[in-house]
C-alpha positions as CSV (number, residue, x, y, z in Angstrom):
1,X,129.0,107.2,85.0
2,X,126.7,107.6,88.0
3,X,123.9,105.6,89.7
4,X,120.3,106.3,88.7
5,X,117.2,105.3,90.5
6,X,114.7,105.3,87.6
7,X,114.3,101.5,87.9
8,X,113.2,101.9,91.5
9,X,110.6,104.6,90.6
10,X,109.3,102.4,87.8
11,X,109.1,99.4,90.2
12,X,107.2,101.5,92.8
13,X,104.8,102.7,90.1
14,X,104.2,99.2,88.8
15,X,103.4,98.1,92.4
16,X,101.2,101.2,93.0
17,X,103.5,102.2,95.9
18,X,104.5,105.7,96.9
19,X,108.0,106.6,98.1
20,X,106.5,107.1,101.6
21,X,105.1,103.5,101.4
22,X,108.6,102.2,100.6
23,X,110.1,104.4,103.4
24,X,107.8,102.9,106.0
25,X,108.0,99.3,104.8
26,X,111.8,99.3,104.5
27,X,112.5,101.4,107.6
28,X,114.2,104.1,105.6
29,X,114.7,107.7,106.7
30,X,113.2,110.7,104.8
31,X,116.8,111.7,104.1
32,X,117.5,108.4,102.3
33,X,114.5,108.9,100.1
34,X,115.4,112.5,99.4
35,X,119.0,111.5,98.5
36,X,117.7,109.0,96.0
37,X,115.4,111.6,94.6
38,X,118.4,113.8,94.1
39,X,120.4,111.0,92.5
40,X,122.9,110.8,95.4
41,X,124.5,107.6,96.6
42,X,123.0,105.5,99.3
43,X,124.7,102.6,101.2
44,X,124.7,99.0,100.1
45,X,122.8,98.2,103.3
46,X,120.0,100.6,102.2
47,X,119.9,99.0,98.7
48,X,119.7,95.6,100.3
49,X,116.8,96.7,102.6
50,X,115.0,98.0,99.5
51,X,115.5,94.8,97.5
52,X,114.4,92.7,100.5
53,X,111.3,94.8,101.1
54,X,110.3,94.8,97.4
55,X,111.4,91.2,96.9
56,X,113.3,92.2,93.8
57,X,116.8,92.3,92.3
58,X,119.3,95.2,92.3
59,X,118.5,96.0,88.7
60,X,114.9,96.7,89.7
61,X,116.3,99.5,91.9
62,X,119.4,101.1,90.3
63,X,121.0,101.5,86.9
64,X,124.3,102.9,85.7
65,X,123.8,106.1,83.7
66,X,126.5,107.5,81.4
67,X,127.3,111.1,82.2
68,X,126.6,113.7,79.4
69,X,130.2,114.9,79.3
70,X,131.5,111.4,78.7
71,X,129.0,110.8,75.9
72,X,130.2,114.0,74.1
73,X,133.8,113.3,74.7
74,X,133.6,109.9,72.9
75,X,131.9,111.4,69.8
C-alpha cells in the first residue's frame, strides 16, 4: 500500500483553490507540492499544516491506496 493525495486534489477543487494557493497559504515549498504530485511521502508536520490551513481532517488530504501487485497476488 502507499499514500495517495487524491482526496487533497478533490478538496482543493471543491474549494476552488490551486496548488499554488495552498502552497502560499500553508507556507509549503514548491518541492513539497511537487512531491505530493509525484505521490511521494511528506512529513506529518506538512500534513498537519495542510489540515490546519484547509480546516479539514486527514482523510480530506490523504488515502491509502492498494498497490497493483498486491491486488493481483491476492487474486
